[in-house]
N, C-alpha and C positions, 0 to 999 in steps of 0.2 A: 197634056203637058204636066199638069199637077199630079196626075195619077202615076206617070212614069217616075217622077221624082220620089214620090212616096214609096213606090215599089223598090226603087234603088236603095233607099234608106233601110227598108226592111231586110233586103238581102244582105246589106253590109252588117246590120246588127246580128243577123243570124250567123254570119261567118265569124264575127267576134265571139259570140257565145260558144260556137263550136270549138274555136281555138282554146277558150278558157277551159271548157269541159275536157278537152284533150290533155291540157296541161295538168288538170286535177287528177285525171286518171293515171297519168305518168307518176305524179308525186305519191298517190296512194299506193300504187303498185310497188313503188320503191320502198315505201315504209313497210308494206307487208313482206317484202323480200328481205329486208334488213333487220327486222325485230329480233330474230334469233341471235345473230352475232352480237347485237347490242346487249341483250340479256346475258349472254355468256361473258361478255366483257365486264359487266357489272358484278357478276359472281366472282370472277378472278380478282377484281379490285378488292372486294370484301374479304376474301380468304387471305389475301396478302396483307391486309391491314390488321386482321385479328391478332397474329403473333406479335406485331409491333406493339399493340395495346397491352398484351400479356407481359411482354418484356419490359415495357415501361412500368407496369404495376409491380414487377419483381424488383425494380430498383428502389421502391419505397423503403425507407428505413424501418427496422423492426420496432415493435412497441417498446417503450422504455421499461426497464426492469424495476419493479416496485418491491423493495425489500420487505420481509415480514415484520410485523410489529415486534419490538423488543419484549423479551420475557420479563415479567415483573415478579416472578416467584409465586404467583397465584393462579396463573393460567394453566390448566391441565393440558398436557401434550396429547395430541390425537393418537389413539392406538393405531399402530401400523397394520394390525390384523384384528380379526374378531376374537380377541383373547378372552376366554372365560373358562371357568370350571363347571363342568356339567356332569350329569349322572347317566349311565347307560345300563339297561337291564339286559343281561346275557340271554341270548336266544338259543334255541335248540340247534346244535351243530356248530356254534361259535367256538373259535379258538382265540388265543391271545393275539395271534397274527391277523386273523380276520378283523378283530375289533380295532387293532392298530391301523390297518388299512382304511377302515371306515373314517377314522378321525385324523388321517394323515400324520400319524406319529409312529413310534416304534415300540415293539413289545417290551424292551427293557424299561423304557420310561413308564409305560402303563403298569408294569409289575412293581416298580419301585414306589410310585406315588400311591399305590394301593396296598403296599407292604404285604404282598401276597404270600411270601414264604415259599411258595411253590406254584409257579405260573401254569402248571399243568392241571391244577385243581380249581377250575372254574366251572360252574354248573348253571343250567338254565334257571332264570329267576334271580340269580345273584345280581346285586347292584354294584357297579364299580365306578370310580371317579375317572373322568377323562378331561384332558386339557386340549382345547381346540387349536393350540399352537404347539410346536415342538418345544418342550421345556419341562420344568419341574414345579412342584408346589412347595412353598416354604411357609411354615407356620411361625409367626412372629413370636420371639421370646424376649424376655426383659433385656434391655440394652441394645436390641437390634436397631440398625438404621440402614437406609437405602444405600449409602456409600459403601459400607462394609459388606452388605449383601452382594452388591455388584462386583466388588473385588473378589469376594469368596467364590463366586460362581463364574468369574471371568466374563462378565457381560457389561454392556454399556448401561450406565445409570439412566440415560435418556430412554432406552428401550424398556428398562425395568419400570420406570414411571409410566410410560405410555401404555404398556401392556396391562397395567392395573388402574389406569385412569386417574392417577394420583397427581397432585400438584407438587412442585419441587419443595415447597415449604411445609407440606402436610406431614404431621407426625403419625407414627404407626401405633397400633393398638396390640397389646399382647393377645395372642390367640388368633389374630387376623391372618387369613390365608392369602398369600401372594403368589402370582404366577411369575416364574423366572424364565423368560423366553430365551431359548437357545442353550439353556443349561443342560449339562449331561450328567447322569448319575455316576457315582464312583464305581470302580470295579468291585469293591466290597459290597456295595448296595445291590449291584446287578447280580452278583453271585448269590446273595441271600434271596433275592426275588426269584431267581431261577431254581432255587432249591439246591444250589451247588455249594453254599457256604457250610462251614462246620461249626459246631459248638461242643462244649464239654457235655458228657452224658449225665452229669450231675450238676444241679444248680448250686449257686453259692460258692463258698470257699472249697478248694480242692486239695486233698492230701493224697499224694502218690505213695503207696506203701511198697510197690514192687515195679521195677522198670522193665522195658522191652529188652530182650537179649538173654544171654546165658545166666542161669542162676542154679546153684546147687547141682551143677553138672548136667543140667537139662536146659533146653531152649524155651524161654518164656515168650509166647507169641503175641502178647499184649501188655497192657499195664493194669495194675490193680489199684483201685481207688477206695480208700477207707471211708466208711459211712455207717451210721447207725442202721439197725434193722428197720425195714419199712420206708427208708428214704426213697422218694420218687426218682425213677430213672427215666431220662428223656432221650428221644431220638437225636443223635448227633447231626443228622442230616435228613432231608426229606427222602422218601423212597417207599418201597413196597415190602411188606413182611413176607418172607419166604419160609420162615421156620419159627414156631412158637411152641415149645414143649421140652420134654426131658431129653438130655443128650449126654449120658455117661458122666465123665468127670466134670463137665460143664454144669451139671445140674439143670435147672430150668434155664433154657437158652432161647434168646430171640436173635434172629438174623434178618437184617434189612438189606435189600438190594437197591442200590442208588442209581442203577440204570446206565452207568458209564464204566462198567468193569469193576466198580468198587462196592464192597459190602462191609457192614459193621456187625460185630457180635457183642451181645450183652449177656454175661453168664452169672450163675450162682443166685438167680433171682428167687425171692420168696414167693412171688406170684406175678402173673403176667396180665396186662391190660389190653392186649391186642390179639388178633388172630391171623392165621395165614391168609394172604391175599389182600389184607387191609392196607390202604395207603395212609402214610403218616407224614405229618409236617415236621420240619426241624423244630426241636424243643418241645415236641408233644410227648406227654407222659405215656410210656409203653409198659412199664412194670415197676417193681419195687425191690430194693436191695435185700439180699438174704444171704444164706450160707449153705445152699444146696449143692450136691455133688461133692467133688474133692475140694474141700475148703476148710480153713482153720478158724474161720470167724466171719461175721458179716462184712462183706465188701463187694465191689463190682469189678469183675474182670471184663476189660474192654479191648476189642481188637478192631483193626482196620485191615482189610485184605484187598489187594489189587490183582484182579484176574486170578484169584485163588491163593496168592502168596501174601503172607503176613508182612506188614511194614510197620515201622515205628509210628504209633499214633501221634506222637509229638511233632511229627513233620507236617501234620495237617491241622491239628487243633490250634485255635487262636492263643 
């Protein structure tokens, strides 16, 4: 009797354990089948929440503007560019255009700040000044001040101060070299630097003893300039000597070709200081006043010709 009761209890316990195990298997199977949808749902919720956080962040007010400290007249302005005067040694094959490209400037400015006289005459080993910003170099003279210099070159005084690292209250020194950023050379300075400018073929005071045009029934193709025997004669413009020798009524004659269809003639010279093929700069001595050829006394006969035709020199001379 007791054994039957114990057996019945054991069977009942086994049935309950079997039922619990069956339920556990059902729950675990459900979890294994449902984890992927649950994970996917979590990812979707996260992705949708992220833009909301970004949008909320974008609504935050910008940082408050903090104005710069007031200028006290002693604080130097920060240069807007690396403005400085440097030196460059001309290399084999360099041209004025090549050098200008290297320093991001232009040939006119380079020629003017170096007072070249003829920008075609640069040679390997030459040292030239360069400015690392577009602009000119000004050498301070007595009475100069930053305000007047800014107005003269039509630039902002703040830029002028900044380019030179100067304080607004700082005084200038005579001989000091200043960079004038953005300044452009005058047309006259450019013409001189390119070798296109003209000057009188004699230095000092000039006396015209005979003008261009008809005289004594004949056409006079130039002007005569009175000067003592042996007075230096200079090239009126840069160019290349194409003739240097005797030429009939001209006597000793020098002809210079300026490369743009214009030539100049210097006649009646006592002697010559150049030879054919030589390149000369404007205002360079080429010979000396004399009275050779058909001449009534020491003087210089000077002509300008355009494509071979004589023109009045006074239309070109300053």
